Backbone and ligand atoms as CSV (ligand in chain L), in Angstrom:
chain,resi,resn,atom,element,x,y,z
A,1,UNK,N,N,-10.638,18.426,-8.560
A,1,UNK,CA,C,-10.586,16.915,-8.650
A,1,UNK,C,C,-9.800,16.424,-7.445
A,2,UNK,N,N,-10.189,15.276,-6.976
A,2,UNK,CA,C,-9.577,14.622,-5.821
A,2,UNK,C,C,-8.423,13.793,-6.196
A,3,UNK,N,N,-7.403,13.810,-5.392
A,3,UNK,CA,C,-6.225,12.962,-5.643
A,3,UNK,C,C,-6.475,11.567,-4.947
A,4,UNK,N,N,-6.090,10.540,-5.723
A,4,UNK,CA,C,-6.413,9.178,-5.250
A,4,UNK,C,C,-5.212,8.321,-5.324
A,5,UNK,N,N,-4.848,7.565,-4.306
A,5,UNK,CA,C,-3.673,6.666,-4.302
A,5,UNK,C,C,-4.078,5.369,-5.006
A,6,UNK,N,N,-3.267,4.942,-5.922
A,6,UNK,CA,C,-3.519,3.646,-6.602
A,6,UNK,C,C,-2.248,2.784,-6.671
A,7,UNK,N,N,-2.486,1.487,-6.543
A,7,UNK,CA,C,-1.300,0.588,-6.708
A,7,UNK,C,C,-1.278,0.088,-8.153
A,8,UNK,N,N,-0.507,0.820,-8.953
A,8,UNK,CA,C,-0.463,0.579,-10.408
A,8,UNK,C,C,0.625,-0.385,-10.817
A,9,UNK,N,N,1.588,-0.730,-9.920
A,9,UNK,CA,C,2.635,-1.580,-10.314
A,9,UNK,C,C,2.852,-2.703,-9.262
A,10,UNK,N,N,1.728,-3.323,-8.922
A,10,UNK,CA,C,1.701,-4.344,-7.829
A,10,UNK,C,C,2.669,-5.454,-8.043
A,11,UNK,N,N,2.960,-5.740,-9.317
A,11,UNK,CA,C,3.932,-6.818,-9.589
A,11,UNK,C,C,5.280,-6.584,-9.069
A,12,UNK,N,N,5.612,-5.294,-8.750
A,12,UNK,CA,C,6.964,-4.887,-8.250
A,12,UNK,C,C,7.007,-5.073,-6.742
A,13,UNK,N,N,5.840,-5.174,-6.028
A,13,UNK,CA,C,5.812,-5.243,-4.574
A,13,UNK,C,C,6.614,-6.346,-3.990
A,14,UNK,N,N,7.401,-5.987,-2.939
A,14,UNK,CA,C,8.256,-6.996,-2.318
A,14,UNK,C,C,7.667,-7.359,-0.896
A,15,UNK,N,N,6.585,-6.852,-0.578
A,15,UNK,CA,C,5.910,-7.219,0.679
A,15,UNK,C,C,6.512,-6.546,1.949
A,16,UNK,N,N,7.252,-5.487,1.753
A,16,UNK,CA,C,7.931,-4.982,2.921
A,16,UNK,C,C,7.074,-4.259,3.937
A,17,UNK,N,N,5.887,-3.930,3.533
A,17,UNK,CA,C,4.829,-3.228,4.450
A,17,UNK,C,C,5.217,-1.872,4.925
A,18,UNK,N,N,6.151,-1.232,4.229
A,18,UNK,CA,C,6.437,0.172,4.688
A,18,UNK,C,C,5.271,1.066,4.474
A,19,UNK,N,N,4.501,0.846,3.436
A,19,UNK,CA,C,3.289,1.574,3.129
A,19,UNK,C,C,2.252,1.439,4.242
A,20,UNK,N,N,2.137,0.293,4.772
A,20,UNK,CA,C,1.260,-0.044,5.885
A,20,UNK,C,C,1.700,0.755,7.086
A,21,UNK,N,N,2.957,0.704,7.419
A,21,UNK,CA,C,3.478,1.316,8.591
A,21,UNK,C,C,3.302,2.800,8.492
A,22,UNK,N,N,3.627,3.414,7.295
A,22,UNK,CA,C,3.450,4.863,7.173
A,22,UNK,C,C,2.057,5.308,7.301
A,23,UNK,N,N,1.109,4.586,6.814
A,23,UNK,CA,C,-0.409,4.954,7.029
A,23,UNK,C,C,-0.729,4.847,8.477
A,24,UNK,N,N,-0.247,3.783,9.180
A,24,UNK,CA,C,-0.559,3.625,10.630
A,24,UNK,C,C,0.149,4.763,11.442
A,25,UNK,N,N,1.295,5.090,11.025
A,25,UNK,CA,C,2.035,6.169,11.703
A,25,UNK,C,C,1.214,7.484,11.593
A,26,UNK,N,N,0.733,7.797,10.415
A,26,UNK,CA,C,-0.057,9.024,10.293
A,26,UNK,C,C,-1.331,8.959,11.041
A,27,UNK,N,N,-1.872,7.813,11.236
A,27,UNK,CA,C,-3.115,7.738,11.998
A,27,UNK,C,C,-2.777,7.568,13.510
A,28,UNK,N,N,-1.545,7.477,13.861
A,28,UNK,CA,C,-1.072,7.311,15.246
A,28,UNK,C,C,-1.601,6.034,15.844
A,29,UNK,N,N,-1.599,4.969,15.063
A,29,UNK,CA,C,-2.081,3.685,15.523
A,29,UNK,C,C,-0.919,2.705,15.546
A,30,UNK,N,N,-0.982,1.749,16.420
A,30,UNK,CA,C,0.062,0.688,16.511
A,30,UNK,C,C,-0.587,-0.615,16.009
A,31,UNK,N,N,0.180,-1.367,15.278
A,31,UNK,CA,C,-0.306,-2.622,14.758
A,31,UNK,C,C,-1.269,-2.407,13.538
A,32,UNK,N,N,-2.059,-3.448,13.247
A,32,UNK,CA,C,-2.912,-3.344,12.071
A,32,UNK,C,C,-4.331,-2.924,12.399
A,33,UNK,N,N,-4.564,-2.454,13.555
A,33,UNK,CA,C,-5.893,-2.027,13.972
A,33,UNK,C,C,-6.394,-0.949,13.023
A,34,UNK,N,N,-7.572,-1.193,12.341
A,34,UNK,CA,C,-8.174,-0.257,11.418
A,34,UNK,C,C,-7.226,0.214,10.303
A,35,UNK,N,N,-6.309,-0.693,9.931
A,35,UNK,CA,C,-5.355,-0.274,8.875
A,35,UNK,C,C,-6.063,0.072,7.548
A,36,UNK,N,N,-5.483,1.144,6.954
A,36,UNK,CA,C,-6.105,1.570,5.649
A,36,UNK,C,C,-5.427,0.919,4.425
A,37,UNK,N,N,-4.233,0.356,4.710
A,37,UNK,CA,C,-3.600,-0.498,3.620
A,37,UNK,C,C,-3.273,-1.853,4.224
A,38,UNK,N,N,-3.514,-2.888,3.517
A,38,UNK,CA,C,-3.109,-4.226,3.890
A,38,UNK,C,C,-2.442,-4.909,2.751
A,39,UNK,N,N,-1.413,-5.676,3.124
A,39,UNK,CA,C,-0.622,-6.408,2.107
A,39,UNK,C,C,-0.846,-7.843,2.349
A,40,UNK,N,N,-1.351,-8.606,1.318
A,40,UNK,CA,C,-1.646,-10.010,1.428
A,40,UNK,C,C,-0.594,-10.754,0.601
A,41,UNK,N,N,-0.184,-11.887,1.184
A,41,UNK,CA,C,0.773,-12.728,0.411
A,41,UNK,C,C,0.182,-13.979,-0.078
A,42,UNK,N,N,0.472,-14.404,-1.255
A,42,UNK,CA,C,0.024,-15.706,-1.687
A,42,UNK,C,C,1.171,-16.438,-2.392
A,43,UNK,N,N,1.151,-17.662,-2.169
A,43,UNK,CA,C,2.228,-18.568,-2.765
A,43,UNK,C,C,1.490,-19.550,-3.695
A,44,UNK,N,N,1.642,-19.275,-5.022
A,44,UNK,CA,C,1.112,-20.097,-6.012
A,44,UNK,C,C,1.907,-21.314,-6.261
A,45,UNK,N,N,1.197,-22.429,-6.575
A,45,UNK,CA,C,1.883,-23.688,-6.852
A,45,UNK,C,C,2.878,-23.455,-8.033
A,46,UNK,N,N,4.050,-24.002,-7.899
A,46,UNK,CA,C,4.963,-23.939,-8.949
A,46,UNK,C,C,5.819,-22.700,-8.998
A,47,UNK,N,N,5.447,-21.709,-8.199
A,47,UNK,CA,C,6.226,-20.441,-8.212
A,47,UNK,C,C,7.234,-20.447,-6.997
A,48,UNK,N,N,8.425,-19.988,-7.239
A,48,UNK,CA,C,9.463,-20.061,-6.275
A,48,UNK,C,C,9.289,-18.950,-5.199
A,49,UNK,N,N,8.725,-17.803,-5.582
A,49,UNK,CA,C,8.516,-16.635,-4.693
A,49,UNK,C,C,7.082,-16.359,-4.532
A,50,UNK,N,N,6.675,-15.819,-3.412
A,50,UNK,CA,C,5.280,-15.350,-3.226
A,50,UNK,C,C,4.946,-14.136,-4.002
A,51,UNK,N,N,3.645,-13.931,-4.251
A,51,UNK,CA,C,3.198,-12.660,-4.917
A,51,UNK,C,C,2.413,-11.914,-3.807
A,52,UNK,N,N,2.171,-10.610,-4.037
A,52,UNK,CA,C,1.558,-9.809,-3.110
A,52,UNK,C,C,0.336,-9.084,-3.709
A,53,UNK,N,N,-0.590,-8.865,-2.868
A,53,UNK,CA,C,-1.862,-8.097,-3.256
A,53,UNK,C,C,-2.018,-7.016,-2.186
A,54,UNK,N,N,-2.410,-5.838,-2.672
A,54,UNK,CA,C,-2.519,-4.694,-1.765
A,54,UNK,C,C,-4.040,-4.310,-1.750
A,55,UNK,N,N,-4.559,-4.147,-0.556
A,55,UNK,CA,C,-5.931,-3.749,-0.352
A,55,UNK,C,C,-5.860,-2.294,0.169
A,56,UNK,N,N,-6.447,-1.352,-0.537
A,56,UNK,CA,C,-6.426,0.063,-0.146
A,56,UNK,C,C,-7.843,0.540,0.233
A,57,UNK,N,N,-8.001,0.934,1.449
A,57,UNK,CA,C,-9.285,1.512,1.832
A,57,UNK,C,C,-9.348,2.919,1.233
A,58,UNK,N,N,-10.504,3.247,0.689
A,58,UNK,CA,C,-10.673,4.609,0.059
A,58,UNK,C,C,-10.443,5.761,1.049
A,59,UNK,N,N,-10.590,5.455,2.343
A,59,UNK,CA,C,-10.318,6.549,3.325
A,59,UNK,C,C,-8.858,6.964,3.362
A,60,UNK,N,N,-7.954,6.165,2.695
A,60,UNK,CA,C,-6.513,6.407,2.657
A,60,UNK,C,C,-6.336,7.803,2.090
A,61,UNK,N,N,-7.258,8.196,1.189
A,61,UNK,CA,C,-7.062,9.512,0.502
A,61,UNK,C,C,-7.287,10.739,1.384
A,62,UNK,N,N,-7.655,10.499,2.614
A,62,UNK,CA,C,-7.783,11.564,3.604
A,62,UNK,C,C,-6.493,11.867,4.381
A,63,UNK,N,N,-5.470,11.006,4.213
A,63,UNK,CA,C,-4.184,11.226,4.868
A,63,UNK,C,C,-3.133,11.636,3.785
A,64,UNK,N,N,-1.894,11.727,4.187
A,64,UNK,CA,C,-0.895,12.236,3.261
A,64,UNK,C,C,-0.420,11.120,2.302
A,65,UNK,N,N,-1.127,11.007,1.184
A,65,UNK,CA,C,-0.823,9.941,0.185
A,65,UNK,C,C,0.500,10.105,-0.519
A,66,UNK,N,N,0.932,11.392,-0.613
A,66,UNK,CA,C,2.259,11.600,-1.225
A,66,UNK,C,C,3.347,10.924,-0.425
A,67,UNK,N,N,3.227,10.939,0.899
A,67,UNK,CA,C,4.271,10.317,1.731
A,67,UNK,C,C,4.198,8.788,1.553
A,68,UNK,N,N,2.984,8.254,1.414
A,68,UNK,CA,C,2.848,6.803,1.231
A,68,UNK,C,C,3.453,6.407,-0.076
A,69,UNK,N,N,3.147,7.180,-1.073
A,69,UNK,CA,C,3.727,6.889,-2.392
A,69,UNK,C,C,5.307,6.923,-2.363
A,70,UNK,N,N,5.759,7.940,-1.699
A,70,UNK,CA,C,7.275,8.160,-1.722
A,70,UNK,C,C,8.019,7.181,-0.844
A,71,UNK,N,N,7.344,6.556,0.147
A,71,UNK,CA,C,8.004,5.628,1.006
A,71,UNK,C,C,8.185,4.306,0.432
A,72,UNK,N,N,7.484,3.957,-0.656
A,72,UNK,CA,C,7.538,2.632,-1.256
A,72,UNK,C,C,8.877,2.514,-2.047
A,73,UNK,N,N,9.723,1.602,-1.670
A,73,UNK,CA,C,11.024,1.443,-2.438
A,73,UNK,C,C,10.854,0.830,-3.801
A,74,UNK,N,N,9.655,0.296,-4.079
A,74,UNK,CA,C,9.495,-0.318,-5.447
A,74,UNK,C,C,8.625,0.486,-6.318
A,75,UNK,N,N,8.268,1.656,-5.993
A,75,UNK,CA,C,7.469,2.518,-6.835
A,75,UNK,C,C,6.155,1.901,-7.317
A,76,UNK,N,N,5.457,1.275,-6.415
A,76,UNK,CA,C,4.254,0.565,-6.702
A,76,UNK,C,C,3.019,1.536,-6.861
A,77,UNK,N,N,3.104,2.666,-6.115
A,77,UNK,CA,C,1.887,3.584,-6.140
A,77,UNK,C,C,2.030,4.731,-7.170
A,78,UNK,N,N,0.842,5.168,-7.589
A,78,UNK,CA,C,0.698,6.279,-8.440
A,78,UNK,C,C,-0.405,7.137,-7.793
A,79,UNK,N,N,-0.357,8.498,-7.954
A,79,UNK,CA,C,-1.444,9.313,-7.514
A,79,UNK,C,C,-2.168,9.819,-8.772
A,80,UNK,N,N,-3.428,9.537,-8.799
A,80,UNK,CA,C,-4.186,10.042,-9.985
A,80,UNK,C,C,-5.295,10.931,-9.464
A,81,UNK,N,N,-5.804,11.742,-10.411
A,81,UNK,CA,C,-6.850,12.660,-10.148
A,81,UNK,C,C,-8.132,12.053,-10.650
A,82,UNK,N,N,-9.194,12.159,-9.803
A,82,UNK,CA,C,-10.431,11.646,-10.192
A,82,UNK,C,C,-11.532,12.682,-10.030
L,1,SF4,S1,S,5.873,-0.218,0.517
L,1,SF4,FE1,FE,5.766,-0.788,-1.646
L,1,SF4,S2,S,6.928,-2.671,-1.810
L,1,SF4,FE2,FE,6.515,-2.389,0.334
L,1,SF4,S3,S,4.602,-3.549,0.742
L,1,SF4,FE3,FE,4.032,-1.442,0.257
L,1,SF4,S4,S,3.632,-1.488,-1.967
L,1,SF4,FE4,FE,4.852,-3.362,-1.501
């Protein structure tokens, strides 16, 4: 079975983008060019703080997803078997 990275606790995300940077570091890319993880911010009416949404490209599972999971300070990610 293949191991798959999932954002199972997105409500805890603080938007730090360490996951994005770690994925880009592994790909040896600078900036967001062809990024496999993207973090989007939205500010809903009436809310004091923004909320975050994470877009994960399925190709993320070809790099070291354990490192991506462990770099997140808010424990947003889980690795599941599919
Ligand atoms: S590292 Fe964790 S807290 Fe930071 S943006 Fe990524 S998912 Fe959110």
